[in-house]
C-alpha positions in Angstrom: 73.7 173.6 82.1 76.4 172.0 84.4 77.0 168.4 84.9 76.2 167.4 88.4 76.3 164.4 90.6 77.9 161.0 90.3 76.6 160.4 86.8 77.1 163.9 85.5 73.5 164.7 84.9 73.1 168.2 83.3 71.3 170.7 85.6 70.7 174.3 85.3 71.7 176.7 88.1 69.1 179.8 88.8 69.9 182.8 90.9 67.1 185.1 92.3 67.2 188.6 93.1 64.9 190.6 95.6 64.5 187.7 98.3 66.1 188.3 101.5 69.7 189.4 100.3 71.1 186.0 100.6 72.2 184.1 97.5 69.6 181.2 97.4 69.9 179.3 94.3 67.4 176.8 92.3 69.1 173.9 90.5 66.5 172.3 87.9 67.2 168.8 86.6 65.6 167.6 83.4 65.8 163.9 84.5 66.9 160.7 82.8 63.0 159.5 83.2 61.0 162.9 83.5 57.4 162.7 84.7 56.1 165.8 83.2 52.2 164.9 83.7 52.9 165.1 87.6 53.8 168.1 89.7 57.7 168.5 90.0 59.5 166.9 92.8 61.3 169.4 94.9 63.9 169.2 97.5 64.3 172.4 99.8 67.6 171.9 101.3 69.2 174.2 103.8 72.8 174.6 103.3 75.1 172.8 105.8 78.7 173.6 105.1 80.0 171.1 107.7 77.7 168.1 106.4 77.3 169.0 102.7 81.1 169.8 102.0 83.1 168.3 105.0 81.0 165.2 105.4 80.4 165.8 109.2 79.2 162.8 111.0 77.2 164.8 113.5 74.2 164.9 110.9 72.4 163.4 108.0 72.5 166.6 105.8 75.3 165.5 103.2 73.5 162.2 102.8 70.1 163.7 102.2 71.6 166.0 99.8 73.2 163.5 97.7 70.2 161.3 97.8 67.9 164.3 96.7 70.6 164.7 93.5 70.0 161.2 92.7 66.4 161.3 92.9 66.3 164.4 90.9 68.7 163.1 88.4 66.6 160.4 87.4 62.9 161.8 87.4 63.6 165.6 87.3 62.7 168.2 89.5 64.3 171.1 91.5 66.5 171.4 94.1 66.2 174.5 96.1 69.7 175.2 98.0 68.7 177.8 100.7 71.5 179.7 102.5 70.3 178.9 106.0 73.3 177.6 107.8 72.7 175.8 111.0 68.8 176.0 111.0 69.1 179.8 110.2 71.5 180.7 113.1 74.4 180.9 111.0 77.7 179.0 110.7 79.7 180.5 113.8 76.8 180.2 116.1 76.3 176.7 114.8 80.2 175.7 115.7 79.4 177.3 119.1 76.4 175.0 119.4 78.6 172.0 118.6 80.6 172.9 121.7 77.8 172.9 123.7 76.5 169.6 122.1 79.6 168.1 123.4 78.8 168.4 127.0 75.6 166.2 126.4 72.6 168.4 125.4 71.0 168.1 122.1 71.3 170.4 118.9 68.0 172.1 119.9 68.8 172.8 123.7 72.2 174.1 122.4 70.6 176.8 120.3 68.4 177.9 123.5 71.5 178.0 125.7 72.9 180.6 123.2 69.7 182.6 123.2 69.0 181.7 119.6 65.7 180.0 118.0 65.8 176.5 117.9 64.9 176.4 114.3 64.9 179.9 112.7 64.7 178.7 108.8 62.1 180.3 106.8 61.0 178.2 104.0 58.6 181.0 102.6 61.8 182.1 100.8 61.5 178.6 98.9 58.0 179.3 98.1 58.8 182.8 96.6 61.5 180.9 94.4 59.0 178.3 93.2 56.5 181.1 92.4 59.0 182.8 90.4 59.7 179.9 88.3 55.8 179.6 87.7 55.4 176.6 90.2 52.7 176.3 92.5 52.0 172.6 92.9 54.8 170.1 93.8 55.8 166.6 95.1 57.9 167.4 98.3 61.1 165.1 99.2 61.2 165.7 103.2 60.9 164.4 106.6 60.1 168.0 108.0 56.6 168.7 108.4 57.4 172.3 109.0 58.5 172.8 105.3 54.9 171.2 104.3 53.2 173.9 106.6 55.2 176.8 105.7 55.1 176.3 101.8 51.2 175.7 102.2 51.0 179.1 103.9 52.7 180.8 101.3 50.8 179.5 98.5 52.4 176.2 97.3 50.1 173.2 97.0 52.2 170.3 98.4 50.4 167.3 96.6 52.6 164.2 97.9 55.3 164.3 100.5 58.1 161.7 99.8 60.1 160.8 102.6 63.8 161.0 102.6 65.9 158.2 103.9 67.2 158.2 107.6 71.1 157.8 107.8 71.7 156.4 111.1 75.2 156.1 112.5 76.8 156.1 116.1 77.8 159.7 115.5 74.3 161.2 114.6 72.1 158.9 116.3 71.2 161.5 119.1 70.8 164.1 116.5 68.4 162.2 114.8 66.5 161.2 118.0 66.1 165.1 119.0 64.9 165.4 115.3 62.1 163.0 115.9 61.2 164.4 119.2 60.6 167.6 117.2 58.0 166.1 115.1 60.2 165.2 112.2 58.7 162.4 110.4 60.8 159.5 111.5 60.4 155.9 112.7 61.7 155.6 116.3 62.6 151.9 115.2 65.4 153.1 113.3 67.3 154.4 116.1 67.7 150.8 117.5 69.1 149.6 114.0 72.7 148.8 113.9 75.5 151.7 113.4 76.3 152.9 110.1 73.2 151.9 108.5 71.4 153.8 105.4 67.9 153.3 105.9 64.9 154.0 103.9 61.4 154.4 105.1 
């Protein structure tokens, strides 16, 4: 068990063999106030080195990760940390996409300009991790309907979707607008909110 989060809640780190060659991990939280009668709360979080570690202002990944850790620390559940940097295109390609975004195009268009998929993430690997842990019914912490769809196709029953907060700043407003236009479950009114707002739906 490893202390994690601002309050040092104990969590168990689990590795997996034979998935897709990447070192994905599950972090299992017992929780301060667990809810054993309900399906576990789960967050699938794709690695974002720039946002998770270096607090990049271009995205909301780090804020969502910290929110998930707080939720899971409180009620228990599982964080699946998936090694799918840059929506699956890798770190170096993501940095190339950043340079294109500096010219005014959005994050999805930047990937297309690099002849890469808009979103190459495979959440089926997360489903296989859950099934290996004996879990096939979950409550999911996400704003992304693609996660719900891919998990369902892979045999995971998502009984509830809990939306994450929307962390709007001047630096990431266009990024979040692009996510909304690509079907993420975001309220467009949030983009008119004052800068530097951390808003929960």
